[in-house]
Short mmCIF file of the C-alpha atoms (twelve columns), coordinates in Angstrom:
data_MODEL
# 
_entry.id   MODEL 
# 
loop_
_atom_site.group_PDB 
_atom_site.id 
_atom_site.type_symbol 
_atom_site.label_atom_id 
_atom_site.label_alt_id 
_atom_site.label_comp_id 
_atom_site.label_asym_id 
_atom_site.label_seq_id 
_atom_site.Cartn_x 
_atom_site.Cartn_y 
_atom_site.Cartn_z 
_atom_site.pdbx_PDB_model_num 
ATOM 1  C CA . UNK A 1  96.042  84.172  92.820 1 
ATOM 2  C CA . UNK A 2  98.020  86.413  90.526 1 
ATOM 3  C CA . UNK A 3  101.477 87.453  91.539 1 
ATOM 4  C CA . UNK A 4  103.098 90.722  90.541 1 
ATOM 5  C CA . UNK A 5  106.574 90.382  89.067 1 
ATOM 6  C CA . UNK A 6  109.218 92.989  88.259 1 
ATOM 7  C CA . UNK A 7  108.889 92.410  84.515 1 
ATOM 8  C CA . UNK A 8  105.204 93.401  84.415 1 
ATOM 9  C CA . UNK A 9  104.388 96.838  83.040 1 
ATOM 10 C CA . UNK A 10 103.477 99.481  85.586 1 
ATOM 11 C CA . UNK A 11 100.247 100.404 83.838 1 
ATOM 12 C CA . UNK A 12 99.245  96.726  83.487 1 
ATOM 13 C CA . UNK A 13 99.562  96.245  87.236 1 
ATOM 14 C CA . UNK A 14 97.625  99.406  88.137 1 
ATOM 15 C CA . UNK A 15 94.851  98.586  85.666 1 
ATOM 16 C CA . UNK A 16 94.495  95.026  86.958 1 
ATOM 17 C CA . UNK A 17 94.976  95.952  90.634 1 
ATOM 18 C CA . UNK A 18 93.935  99.612  91.167 1 
ATOM 19 C CA . UNK A 19 94.767  99.390  94.866 1 
ATOM 20 C CA . UNK A 20 98.463  99.161  93.962 1 
ATOM 21 C CA . UNK A 21 98.567  102.813 92.860 1 
ATOM 22 C CA . UNK A 22 98.995  103.889 96.484 1 
ATOM 23 C CA . UNK A 23 101.859 101.406 96.955 1 
ATOM 24 C CA . UNK A 24 103.678 102.900 93.972 1 
ATOM 25 C CA . UNK A 25 103.113 106.399 95.410 1 
ATOM 26 C CA . UNK A 26 104.417 105.401 98.860 1 
ATOM 27 C CA . UNK A 27 107.593 104.133 97.222 1 
ATOM 28 C CA . UNK A 28 108.122 107.416 95.364 1 
ATOM 29 C CA . UNK A 29 106.614 106.449 92.022 1 
ATOM 30 C CA . UNK A 30 103.801 108.976 91.870 1 
ATOM 31 C CA . UNK A 31 104.093 109.393 88.111 1 
ATOM 32 C CA . UNK A 32 101.634 106.666 87.167 1 
ATOM 33 C CA . UNK A 33 100.066 108.943 84.564 1 
ATOM 34 C CA . UNK A 34 103.342 109.735 82.829 1 
ATOM 35 C CA . UNK A 35 104.283 108.392 79.423 1 
ATOM 36 C CA . UNK A 36 107.034 106.165 80.865 1 
ATOM 37 C CA . UNK A 37 104.474 104.241 82.945 1 
ATOM 38 C CA . UNK A 38 102.896 103.144 79.666 1 
ATOM 39 C CA . UNK A 39 105.944 101.205 78.502 1 
ATOM 40 C CA . UNK A 40 108.315 100.732 81.447 1 
ATOM 41 C CA . UNK A 41 108.179 97.607  83.511 1 
ATOM 42 C CA . UNK A 42 108.262 97.840  87.299 1 
ATOM 43 C CA . UNK A 43 111.983 97.089  87.486 1 
ATOM 44 C CA . UNK A 44 112.844 99.864  85.019 1 
ATOM 45 C CA . UNK A 45 110.638 102.371 86.815 1 
ATOM 46 C CA . UNK A 46 112.062 101.463 90.213 1 
ATOM 47 C CA . UNK A 47 115.632 101.741 88.919 1 
ATOM 48 C CA . UNK A 48 114.871 105.157 87.458 1 
ATOM 49 C CA . UNK A 49 113.651 106.346 90.847 1 
ATOM 50 C CA . UNK A 50 116.316 104.629 92.952 1 
ATOM 51 C CA . UNK A 51 113.752 102.359 94.588 1 
ATOM 52 C CA . UNK A 52 114.507 98.951  96.117 1 
ATOM 53 C CA . UNK A 53 112.787 96.618  93.639 1 
ATOM 54 C CA . UNK A 54 112.544 93.662  96.005 1 
ATOM 55 C CA . UNK A 55 110.752 95.707  98.679 1 
ATOM 56 C CA . UNK A 56 108.444 97.287  96.111 1 
ATOM 57 C CA . UNK A 57 107.448 93.905  94.662 1 
ATOM 58 C CA . UNK A 58 106.896 92.493  98.162 1 
ATOM 59 C CA . UNK A 59 104.669 95.435  99.092 1 
ATOM 60 C CA . UNK A 60 102.715 95.230  95.839 1 
ATOM 61 C CA . UNK A 61 102.040 91.518  96.307 1 
ATOM 62 C CA . UNK A 62 101.068 92.070  99.940 1 
ATOM 63 C CA . UNK A 63 98.544  94.685  98.774 1 
ATOM 64 C CA . UNK A 64 96.796  92.263  96.419 1 
ATOM 65 C CA . UNK A 65 96.642  89.357  98.873 1 
# 
C-alpha cells in the first residue's frame, strides 16, 4: 500500500487519493485549487497554514487505509 509522506505534492496526493481532499479541508487547507497546491509539498502547505504536519500526515494515511 502507498504511504503519504510530507514531501509529496499536495496535488499529487489529491489526484492519486481523491478522498484525501476532505482531510485537507478538515485541517484548514481548503485551497486545493489554488496555484500553491500545484507546487507546494504537504509540509510547505501545512507550515503556511500553521497546521501540525505529523497529525495531518497521520490523518491522510488513515484515510487511504
